[in-house]
C-alpha positions in Angstrom: -41.0 -17.1 52.8 -40.7 -17.2 48.9 -43.0 -15.8 46.4 -43.8 -17.8 43.2 -42.8 -16.3 39.9 -45.2 -16.3 37.0 -44.1 -18.1 33.8 -43.3 -14.9 31.9 -41.3 -13.6 34.9 -39.4 -16.8 35.1 -38.5 -16.8 31.4 -37.4 -13.2 31.7 -35.2 -13.9 34.7 -33.6 -16.9 32.9 -33.1 -14.9 29.7 -31.1 -12.1 31.4 -27.8 -14.1 31.6 -28.2 -15.2 28.0 -28.7 -11.6 26.9 -25.7 -10.5 28.9 -23.6 -13.2 27.3 -24.8 -12.2 23.8 -24.1 -8.5 24.5 -20.6 -9.4 25.7 -19.9 -11.5 22.6 -21.1 -8.8 20.3 -19.1 -6.0 21.7 -16.1 -7.7 23.1 -12.8 -7.2 21.3 -11.7 -10.2 19.1 -8.2 -11.3 18.1 -8.7 -10.3 14.5 -7.7 -7.5 12.2 -9.7 -6.2 9.2 -7.6 -5.6 6.1 -8.4 -3.7 2.9 -6.6 -2.9 -0.4 -3.8 -0.4 0.3 -1.8 2.0 -1.8 0.4 1.0 -4.7 3.6 2.6 -5.8 5.5 2.6 -9.1 9.1 1.6 -8.2 10.3 3.0 -11.5 9.2 6.5 -10.6 8.9 8.8 -7.6 6.9 8.1 -4.4 5.9 11.1 -2.4 8.5 13.3 -4.2 11.5 10.9 -3.9 12.8 8.5 -6.5 12.1 4.9 -5.3 15.3 3.6 -7.0 18.5 5.6 -7.4 21.5 4.1 -9.0 25.1 5.3 -9.4 28.1 3.6 -10.9 26.4 2.3 -14.1 24.4 3.9 -17.0 20.7 4.1 -16.2 18.0 3.6 -18.8 14.9 5.8 -19.4 12.0 3.4 -18.8 8.4 3.3 -20.0 5.5 1.7 -18.2 5.1 1.0 -14.5 6.1 -1.6 -12.0 3.8 -1.2 -9.1 4.3 -2.8 -5.7 1.1 -3.4 -3.8 0.1 -3.2 -0.2 -2.8 -3.9 2.2 -3.9 -1.7 5.0 -5.1 -3.3 8.2 -6.6 -2.1 11.5 -3.9 -1.3 13.9 -3.0 -3.9 16.6 -4.6 -1.8 19.3 -7.9 -1.4 17.4 -10.9 -3.1 19.0 -12.4 -5.4 16.4 -15.9 -6.7 17.5 -18.1 -9.5 16.2 -20.1 -7.2 13.9 -16.9 -6.0 12.2 -15.8 -9.6 11.7 -19.2 -10.6 10.2 -19.2 -7.6 7.9 -15.7 -8.3 6.7 -16.6 -11.9 5.9 -19.4 -10.9 3.5 -17.4 -8.1 1.7 -15.0 -8.7 -1.2 -13.0 -5.5 -0.5 -12.2 -6.6 3.0 -10.6 -9.6 4.7 -10.8 -10.7 8.3 -7.5 -12.2 9.3 -6.1 -13.4 12.7 -4.2 -10.4 14.3 -1.2 -12.7 14.8 -1.0 -13.2 11.1 -0.4 -9.6 10.5 1.2 -8.5 13.7 3.6 -10.4 15.9 1.8 -11.5 19.1 2.4 -9.3 22.1 4.3 -6.5 20.4 3.5 -2.9 20.9 2.7 -0.5 18.0 6.1 1.0 18.2 7.8 -2.5 18.3 5.7 -3.6 15.3 6.7 -0.5 13.4 10.4 -1.1 14.1 10.0 -4.8 13.1 8.3 -3.8 9.7 11.1 -1.2 9.0 13.7 -3.9 9.7 12.0 -6.3 7.4 11.8 -3.6 4.7 15.6 -2.9 5.0 16.4 -6.6 4.8 14.1 -6.9 1.7 15.8 -4.0 0.0 19.2 -5.4 0.6 18.2 -8.8 -0.7 16.4 -7.3 -3.7 19.6 -5.3 -4.7 21.8 -8.4 -4.3 19.5 -10.5 -6.3 19.2 -7.9 -9.2 22.9 -7.2 -9.4 23.7 -10.9 -9.2 21.2 -11.6 -12.0 22.9 -8.9 -14.2 26.5 -10.0 -13.2 27.3 -6.7 -11.6 29.5 -6.1 -8.6 27.9 -4.3 -5.7 31.2 -2.6 -5.0 30.9 -0.8 -8.4 27.2 -0.2 -8.6 25.4 1.5 -5.7 21.6 1.2 -5.3 19.5 3.2 -3.0 15.8 2.2 -2.4 13.4 4.5 -0.7 9.7 3.9 -0.1 8.2 6.1 2.6 5.6 4.8 5.1 5.7 1.3 3.8 7.1 -1.6 5.8 7.5 -5.4 5.5 9.3 -7.6 2.9 6.6 -8.0 0.3 8.0 -5.4 -2.2 11.2 -7.4 -2.7 10.4 -8.8 -6.1 9.2 -5.5 -7.5 12.4 -3.8 -6.2 14.6 -6.3 -8.0 12.6 -6.0 -11.3 12.8 -2.2 -11.1 16.6 -2.3 -10.7 16.9 -4.8 -13.7 14.6 -2.6 -15.8 16.6 0.6 -15.1 19.9 -1.1 -15.8 19.2 -3.6 -18.5 15.5 -3.6 -19.5 14.5 -6.8 -21.2 18.2 -7.4 -22.3 17.5 -6.4 -25.9 17.0 -2.7 -25.6 13.3 -2.8 -24.6 11.5 -2.4 -21.3 10.5 -5.1 -19.0 7.1 -3.7 -18.8 6.6 -3.3 -22.6 5.0 0.0 -21.7 2.3 -1.7 -19.5 1.2 -1.1 -16.0 2.4 -4.2 -14.2 1.9 -4.8 -10.5 2.8 -7.6 -8.2 4.0 -8.8 -4.8 6.4 -11.3 -3.4 9.4 -11.4 -1.1 12.8 -12.1 -2.6 16.0 -13.8 -1.3 19.4 -12.8 -2.3 19.6 -15.8 -4.7 16.5 -14.5 -6.5 13.9 -17.0 -5.0 10.5 -15.4 -4.7 8.4 -16.1 -1.6 4.7 -15.9 -0.6 3.4 -12.9 1.2 -0.3 -13.1 2.0 -3.2 -10.8 1.3 -2.9 -11.2 -2.5 -6.7 -11.2 -3.2 -6.7 -7.6 -1.7 -3.5 -6.6 -3.5 -5.0 -7.6 -6.9 -7.9 -5.2 -6.3 -5.5 -2.4 -5.4 -3.5 -3.2 -8.6 -6.5 -3.0 -10.9 -7.8 0.1 -9.2 -4.5 1.8 -10.1 -4.5 0.7 -13.7 -2.5 -2.6 -13.8 -3.4 -5.2 -16.4 -0.8 -7.8 -15.3 -0.2 -9.0 -11.8 2.9 -11.0 -10.7 2.0 -13.4 -7.9 4.1 -16.0 -6.0 3.1 -19.4 -7.6 2.1 -20.8 -4.2 -0.6 -18.1 -3.9 -2.3 -18.5 -7.2 -5.5 -20.0 -5.7 -5.8 -17.0 -3.4 -5.2 -14.5 -6.2 -7.9 -16.1 -8.4 -10.5 -16.0 -5.6 -11.5 -12.4 -6.1 -9.6 -11.6 -9.3 -10.8 -8.2 -10.8 -11.8 -8.3 -14.5 -9.0 -7.2 -16.9 -6.2 -8.4 -14.7 -3.9 -11.2 -15.9 -2.1 -13.3 -13.3 1.5 -14.5 -14.0 2.8 -16.9 -11.3 6.5 -16.4 -10.4 9.0 -18.5 -8.5 12.3 -16.6 -9.0 13.7 -13.5 -10.5 15.2 -15.1 -13.7 12.0 -16.8 -14.7 10.0 -13.7 -13.9 12.2 -11.6 -16.3 11.8 -14.3 -18.9 8.0 -14.3 -18.5 7.8 -10.5 -18.9 10.0 -10.7 -22.0 7.8 -13.4 -23.5 4.7 -11.3 -22.7 6.2 -8.4 -24.7 7.7 -10.2 -27.7 5.2 -13.0 -28.0 8.1 -15.5 -28.2 8.2 -18.2 -25.5 5.6 -19.2 -23.0 4.0 -17.0 -20.4 2.8 -19.1 -17.4 -0.7 -18.7 -15.9 -2.4 -19.5 -12.7 
């Protein structure tokens, strides 16, 4: 024998699965990471008590100004990111919601990811050194370069490493500094031939740069639109494609002679 449910009771019974599904959707982990502006480091100076760039085998210049590499910091690959976290990140300018696989290789453990990032950083440092010495016409057998940047992984500091080496050895080529005494920040991978590559997260990196005093930001040309999206006031974008043209742009910025590209 079956009893008949009242209308309110029937609605309540039917609503229970919907409520359960909504609760699951809200609190279930999602395949995203939430990123924020990270630290910056002046490659012309010290980082955590250690010189970022050390050079032997050639005279080294005293430099003015700063060349600051930029980073983003993201939730770790094993952090549970839920729907409220994603929605909150979408509506904030100081956070970005990104697919976890865009930041971390799919299926890797935290330790594997750390080793992967360290390997990428080492490859980036080697390429940056080769690009800088090649641009200056110097032999790597004669000039030894050591690059150290604690607790930072990945390849996105490559361009700034190369510029730092060039500034310490040759400046702008006429006795002046590449920076012109400014605080210049930027990002970009670099190949051994000096080609600059895109990196991602530039809208957050511009915020980190401005926070730490930069007035100029070097951005891979392909990422100009992303950099403009949340560009802080007082920060000038200079698009870059390779080491040689980047040095030329910085020299033109300082001397006022020649063109300085813009996004």
